[in-house]
PAPA-627036 format. One record per residue (C-alpha): residue number from 1; chain; x, y, z. Coordinates in nm, 2 decimals, padded with zeros to 4 digits. Layout:
N
num | chaine | c1 | c2 | c3
NUM | A | X | Y | Z .
...
//
This chain:
285
num | chaine | c1 | c2 | c3
1 | A | -01.08 | -00.78 | 01.77 .
2 | A | -01.26 | -00.46 | 01.88 .
3 | A | -01.17 | -00.13 | 01.67 .
4 | A | -01.15 | 00.11 | 01.99 .
5 | A | -00.84 | -00.02 | 02.00 .
6 | A | -00.72 | 00.19 | 01.74 .
7 | A | -00.79 | 00.52 | 01.82 .
8 | A | -00.58 | 00.79 | 02.03 .
9 | A | -00.32 | 00.54 | 02.19 .
10 | A | -00.29 | 00.38 | 01.84 .
11 | A | -00.18 | 00.70 | 01.67 .
12 | A | 00.06 | 00.77 | 01.96 .
13 | A | 00.20 | 00.43 | 01.86 .
14 | A | 00.22 | 00.54 | 01.48 .
15 | A | 00.38 | 00.87 | 01.56 .
16 | A | 00.65 | 00.68 | 01.77 .
17 | A | 00.69 | 00.42 | 01.46 .
18 | A | 00.75 | 00.73 | 01.25 .
19 | A | 01.05 | 00.83 | 01.51 .
20 | A | 01.16 | 00.49 | 01.45 .
21 | A | 01.17 | 00.50 | 01.08 .
22 | A | 01.35 | 00.81 | 01.12 .
23 | A | 01.62 | 00.63 | 01.30 .
24 | A | 01.62 | 00.27 | 01.12 .
25 | A | 01.96 | 00.20 | 01.33 .
26 | A | 01.75 | 00.13 | 01.63 .
27 | A | 01.67 | -00.23 | 01.70 .
28 | A | 01.31 | -00.17 | 01.78 .
29 | A | 01.08 | 00.16 | 01.78 .
30 | A | 01.09 | 00.37 | 02.11 .
31 | A | 00.73 | 00.31 | 02.15 .
32 | A | 00.60 | 00.49 | 02.46 .
33 | A | 00.20 | 00.39 | 02.46 .
34 | A | 00.17 | 00.11 | 02.21 .
35 | A | -00.16 | -00.08 | 02.23 .
36 | A | -00.04 | -00.42 | 02.26 .
37 | A | -00.36 | -00.59 | 02.28 .
38 | A | -00.18 | -00.93 | 02.32 .
39 | A | -00.56 | -01.12 | 02.41 .
40 | A | -00.69 | -01.00 | 02.12 .
41 | A | -00.38 | -01.12 | 01.91 .
42 | A | -00.38 | -01.45 | 02.09 .
43 | A | -00.74 | -01.53 | 02.01 .
44 | A | -00.65 | -01.42 | 01.63 .
45 | A | -00.35 | -01.69 | 01.66 .
46 | A | -00.57 | -01.98 | 01.82 .
47 | A | -00.76 | -01.99 | 01.50 .
48 | A | -00.46 | -02.10 | 01.31 .
49 | A | -00.33 | -02.08 | 00.94 .
50 | A | -00.63 | -01.93 | 00.75 .
51 | A | -00.73 | -02.14 | 00.42 .
52 | A | -00.63 | -01.84 | 00.21 .
53 | A | -00.23 | -01.89 | 00.32 .
54 | A | -00.18 | -02.22 | 00.34 .
55 | A | -00.02 | -02.23 | 00.00 .
56 | A | 00.14 | -01.89 | 00.08 .
57 | A | 00.51 | -02.00 | 00.08 .
58 | A | 00.47 | -02.13 | -00.28 .
59 | A | 00.29 | -01.77 | -00.40 .
60 | A | 00.57 | -01.55 | -00.20 .
61 | A | 00.85 | -01.80 | -00.14 .
62 | A | 01.12 | -01.68 | 00.10 .
63 | A | 01.46 | -01.76 | 00.16 .
64 | A | 01.44 | -01.77 | 00.55 .
65 | A | 01.13 | -02.02 | 00.66 .
66 | A | 01.11 | -01.82 | 00.98 .
67 | A | 01.03 | -01.52 | 00.77 .
68 | A | 00.80 | -01.72 | 00.55 .
69 | A | 00.60 | -01.85 | 00.88 .
70 | A | 00.59 | -01.49 | 01.03 .
71 | A | 00.43 | -01.36 | 00.73 .
72 | A | 00.19 | -01.64 | 00.71 .
73 | A | 00.09 | -01.57 | 01.06 .
74 | A | 00.05 | -01.21 | 01.01 .
75 | A | -00.16 | -01.25 | 00.71 .
76 | A | -00.35 | -01.52 | 00.85 .
77 | A | -00.44 | -01.28 | 01.17 .
78 | A | -00.55 | -01.02 | 00.90 .
79 | A | -00.80 | -01.25 | 00.73 .
80 | A | -00.97 | -01.39 | 01.06 .
81 | A | -00.97 | -01.01 | 01.15 .
82 | A | -01.13 | -00.88 | 00.85 .
83 | A | -01.25 | -01.17 | 00.60 .
84 | A | -01.24 | -00.97 | 00.28 .
85 | A | -00.82 | -00.93 | 00.33 .
86 | A | -00.84 | -01.31 | 00.26 .
87 | A | -00.89 | -01.26 | -00.10 .
88 | A | -00.64 | -00.96 | -00.11 .
89 | A | -00.36 | -01.08 | -00.32 .
90 | A | -00.14 | -00.81 | -00.25 .
91 | A | -00.17 | -00.85 | 00.13 .
92 | A | 00.16 | -01.03 | 00.15 .
93 | A | 00.37 | -00.76 | -00.01 .
94 | A | 00.17 | -00.50 | 00.23 .
95 | A | 00.31 | -00.72 | 00.54 .
96 | A | 00.65 | -00.82 | 00.42 .
97 | A | 00.83 | -00.47 | 00.50 .
98 | A | 00.70 | -00.45 | 00.85 .
99 | A | 00.81 | -00.76 | 00.95 .
100 | A | 01.18 | -00.71 | 00.83 .
101 | A | 01.14 | -00.37 | 01.04 .
102 | A | 00.97 | -00.55 | 01.37 .
103 | A | 01.16 | -00.87 | 01.35 .
104 | A | 01.02 | -01.13 | 01.57 .
105 | A | 00.74 | -00.91 | 01.71 .
106 | A | 00.47 | -01.04 | 01.49 .
107 | A | 00.22 | -00.80 | 01.71 .
108 | A | 00.37 | -00.51 | 01.63 .
109 | A | 00.37 | -00.59 | 01.27 .
110 | A | -00.02 | -00.71 | 01.29 .
111 | A | -00.11 | -00.38 | 01.49 .
112 | A | 00.08 | -00.16 | 01.23 .
113 | A | -00.09 | -00.29 | 00.90 .
114 | A | -00.43 | -00.28 | 01.10 .
115 | A | -00.36 | 00.08 | 01.17 .
116 | A | -00.29 | 00.16 | 00.82 .
117 | A | -00.62 | -00.02 | 00.71 .
118 | A | -00.84 | 00.18 | 00.99 .
119 | A | -00.71 | 00.53 | 00.88 .
120 | A | -00.63 | 00.50 | 00.50 .
121 | A | -00.77 | 00.16 | 00.37 .
122 | A | -01.13 | 00.18 | 00.51 .
123 | A | -01.26 | 00.19 | 00.15 .
124 | A | -01.01 | 00.00 | -00.06 .
125 | A | -01.24 | -00.27 | -00.08 .
126 | A | -01.57 | -00.04 | -00.16 .
127 | A | -01.63 | -00.22 | -00.47 .
128 | A | -01.48 | -00.58 | -00.37 .
129 | A | -01.41 | -00.81 | -00.58 .
130 | A | -01.33 | -00.52 | -00.85 .
131 | A | -01.02 | -00.26 | -00.79 .
132 | A | -01.11 | 00.06 | -00.58 .
133 | A | -01.25 | 00.21 | -00.90 .
134 | A | -01.31 | 00.54 | -00.70 .
135 | A | -00.94 | 00.53 | -00.62 .
136 | A | -00.82 | 00.42 | -00.94 .
137 | A | -01.05 | 00.71 | -01.09 .
138 | A | -00.89 | 00.97 | -00.87 .
139 | A | -00.54 | 00.87 | -00.95 .
140 | A | -00.61 | 00.88 | -01.32 .
141 | A | -00.75 | 01.25 | -01.27 .
142 | A | -00.46 | 01.35 | -01.05 .
143 | A | -00.20 | 01.25 | -01.27 .
144 | A | -00.36 | 01.36 | -01.59 .
145 | A | -00.36 | 01.73 | -01.41 .
146 | A | 00.01 | 01.69 | -01.33 .
147 | A | 00.18 | 01.49 | -01.57 .
148 | A | -00.10 | 01.42 | -01.91 .
149 | A | 00.19 | 01.27 | -02.09 .
150 | A | 00.26 | 00.96 | -01.84 .
151 | A | -00.16 | 00.93 | -01.84 .
152 | A | -00.16 | 00.93 | -02.22 .
153 | A | 00.13 | 00.68 | -02.28 .
154 | A | 00.02 | 00.43 | -02.01 .
155 | A | -00.33 | 00.43 | -02.21 .
156 | A | -00.14 | 00.38 | -02.55 .
157 | A | -00.05 | 00.07 | -02.42 .
158 | A | -00.38 | -00.01 | -02.29 .
159 | A | -00.26 | 00.02 | -01.89 .
160 | A | -00.46 | 00.22 | -01.67 .
161 | A | -00.24 | 00.45 | -01.47 .
162 | A | -00.51 | 00.46 | -01.20 .
163 | A | -00.42 | 00.09 | -01.16 .
164 | A | -00.04 | 00.14 | -01.16 .
165 | A | -00.09 | 00.36 | -00.86 .
166 | A | -00.34 | 00.12 | -00.71 .
167 | A | -00.05 | -00.16 | -00.74 .
168 | A | 00.19 | 00.07 | -00.55 .
169 | A | -00.05 | 00.20 | -00.30 .
170 | A | -00.16 | -00.15 | -00.22 .
171 | A | 00.15 | -00.27 | -00.15 .
172 | A | 00.28 | 00.01 | 00.02 .
173 | A | 00.53 | 00.14 | -00.20 .
174 | A | 00.75 | -00.18 | -00.10 .
175 | A | 00.82 | -00.32 | -00.46 .
176 | A | 00.90 | 00.04 | -00.64 .
177 | A | 01.09 | 00.20 | -00.34 .
178 | A | 01.45 | 00.11 | -00.21 .
179 | A | 01.50 | 00.02 | 00.17 .
180 | A | 01.66 | 00.36 | 00.26 .
181 | A | 01.34 | 00.57 | 00.01 .
182 | A | 01.07 | 00.34 | 00.17 .
183 | A | 01.16 | 00.46 | 00.52 .
184 | A | 01.17 | 00.80 | 00.41 .
185 | A | 00.80 | 00.76 | 00.23 .
186 | A | 00.68 | 00.61 | 00.56 .
187 | A | 00.84 | 00.86 | 00.79 .
188 | A | 00.67 | 01.11 | 00.61 .
189 | A | 00.33 | 00.94 | 00.59 .
190 | A | 00.32 | 00.86 | 00.96 .
191 | A | 00.41 | 01.21 | 01.07 .
192 | A | 00.09 | 01.32 | 00.87 .
193 | A | -00.12 | 01.04 | 00.95 .
194 | A | -00.47 | 01.12 | 00.93 .
195 | A | -00.43 | 01.33 | 00.63 .
196 | A | -00.56 | 01.08 | 00.37 .
197 | A | -00.47 | 01.30 | 00.08 .
198 | A | -00.12 | 01.30 | 00.20 .
199 | A | -00.12 | 00.91 | 00.07 .
200 | A | -00.25 | 00.96 | -00.23 .
201 | A | -00.01 | 01.27 | -00.34 .
202 | A | 00.29 | 01.05 | -00.23 .
203 | A | 00.15 | 00.79 | -00.48 .
204 | A | 00.16 | 01.05 | -00.75 .
205 | A | 00.49 | 01.20 | -00.67 .
206 | A | 00.64 | 00.86 | -00.70 .
207 | A | 00.50 | 00.84 | -01.04 .
208 | A | 00.62 | 01.18 | -01.15 .
209 | A | 00.97 | 01.11 | -00.98 .
210 | A | 00.98 | 00.80 | -01.23 .
211 | A | 00.82 | 00.91 | -01.52 .
212 | A | 01.12 | 00.87 | -01.70 .
213 | A | 01.08 | 00.49 | -01.67 .
214 | A | 00.75 | 00.48 | -01.76 .
215 | A | 00.78 | 00.66 | -02.08 .
216 | A | 01.07 | 00.46 | -02.20 .
217 | A | 00.85 | 00.13 | -02.15 .
218 | A | 00.75 | 00.04 | -02.50 .
219 | A | 00.53 | -00.21 | -02.41 .
220 | A | 00.22 | -00.31 | -02.19 .
221 | A | 00.45 | -00.57 | -01.96 .
222 | A | 00.73 | -00.31 | -01.92 .
223 | A | 00.50 | -00.04 | -01.84 .
224 | A | 00.38 | -00.26 | -01.54 .
225 | A | 00.71 | -00.37 | -01.44 .
226 | A | 00.79 | -00.01 | -01.41 .
227 | A | 00.61 | 00.02 | -01.10 .
228 | A | 00.66 | -00.35 | -00.97 .
229 | A | 01.06 | -00.32 | -00.94 .
230 | A | 01.30 | -00.10 | -00.74 .
231 | A | 01.36 | 00.24 | -00.92 .
232 | A | 01.62 | 00.54 | -00.85 .
233 | A | 01.38 | 00.74 | -00.64 .
234 | A | 01.53 | 01.11 | -00.52 .
235 | A | 01.33 | 01.15 | -00.23 .
236 | A | 01.37 | 01.53 | -00.19 .
237 | A | 01.23 | 01.57 | -00.57 .
238 | A | 00.93 | 01.36 | -00.41 .
239 | A | 00.87 | 01.56 | -00.10 .
240 | A | 00.88 | 01.87 | -00.35 .
241 | A | 00.61 | 01.73 | -00.54 .
242 | A | 00.42 | 01.64 | -00.24 .
243 | A | 00.42 | 01.97 | -00.14 .
244 | A | 00.33 | 02.15 | -00.47 .
245 | A | 00.07 | 01.93 | -00.52 .
246 | A | -00.08 | 01.95 | -00.15 .
247 | A | -00.07 | 02.32 | -00.24 .
248 | A | -00.23 | 02.35 | -00.59 .
249 | A | -00.45 | 02.05 | -00.63 .
250 | A | -00.80 | 02.12 | -00.60 .
251 | A | -01.02 | 01.96 | -00.35 .
252 | A | -01.26 | 01.84 | -00.59 .
253 | A | -00.98 | 01.56 | -00.66 .
254 | A | -01.02 | 01.43 | -00.32 .
255 | A | -01.40 | 01.38 | -00.31 .
256 | A | -01.36 | 01.01 | -00.36 .
257 | A | -01.16 | 01.00 | 00.00 .
258 | A | -01.49 | 01.09 | 00.17 .
259 | A | -01.72 | 00.91 | -00.06 .
260 | A | -01.82 | 00.54 | -00.06 .
261 | A | -02.00 | 00.58 | -00.36 .
262 | A | -01.87 | 00.40 | -00.67 .
263 | A | -01.94 | 00.45 | -01.03 .
264 | A | -02.01 | 00.10 | -01.16 .
265 | A | -02.04 | 00.22 | -01.53 .
266 | A | -01.64 | 00.17 | -01.52 .
267 | A | -01.62 | -00.16 | -01.36 .
268 | A | -01.64 | -00.40 | -01.64 .
269 | A | -01.36 | -00.21 | -01.82 .
270 | A | -01.14 | -00.16 | -01.53 .
271 | A | -01.21 | -00.53 | -01.43 .
272 | A | -01.07 | -00.65 | -01.75 .
273 | A | -00.76 | -00.41 | -01.73 .
274 | A | -00.70 | -00.56 | -01.40 .
275 | A | -00.73 | -00.93 | -01.50 .
276 | A | -00.47 | -00.82 | -01.79 .
277 | A | -00.22 | -00.65 | -01.56 .
278 | A | -00.28 | -00.93 | -01.26 .
279 | A | -00.17 | -01.19 | -01.54 .
280 | A | 00.14 | -00.95 | -01.62 .
281 | A | 00.23 | -00.90 | -01.26 .
282 | A | 00.25 | -01.31 | -01.20 .
283 | A | 00.49 | -01.33 | -01.51 .
284 | A | 00.71 | -01.03 | -01.41 .
285 | A | 00.71 | -01.12 | -01.05 .
//
């Protein structure tokens, strides 16, 4: 699928989606000019279920078979579009909430997730098959700047706050946010879509909002679970944190967003932590 599809007209599509998220009672978003590249979508569809998702129903069980089938279809199309996504364990969790929003319109779900990757996720797999270390390091630095107690508490239990933030970002907040909060989070992000720092600060803001839950977690497993289960979130507080950090965070903290250079000195340490966390995530999901 040509990347040119996801340019100006796609941004219009996302802005319209933001309008829809602000009014979730609507059945479908009031899109005036979505790309709707149905021919490219049909091409991806004709390739069938990707091998990586043939057992998706077992790994990501849903009560609705129709919903499960749509999830498999969109994940498979994304894997055909970008092969590295076939190895992205988080992909079903990222796609799922958009299926709930768009219902049977698989093309809308697919194009929306593609847009997220084109604007926000272009470097998510820069250190593949490892976690995106440049992002994790950035999260550690910013959380430490604004809430060193949370960062040190996580380190005490051998959990990287950077990996916790990545867990939240890679699932697009779908695990930690109740539906009403999730809609407001996406609404805020989509209305300021081209500013990557906004996404990063939203993650850190939610960490600050749920800091009490994290600090009460007295085991490694509970710390991980604190961002993998729905929490009580005051969105007004979150938006206040974002506004404050946007005004006061030095630009040097966002250097990783513009650079694709990965510091491989931390790969082994972070990979070991990632393996531990992935095992915990399986146990607690």
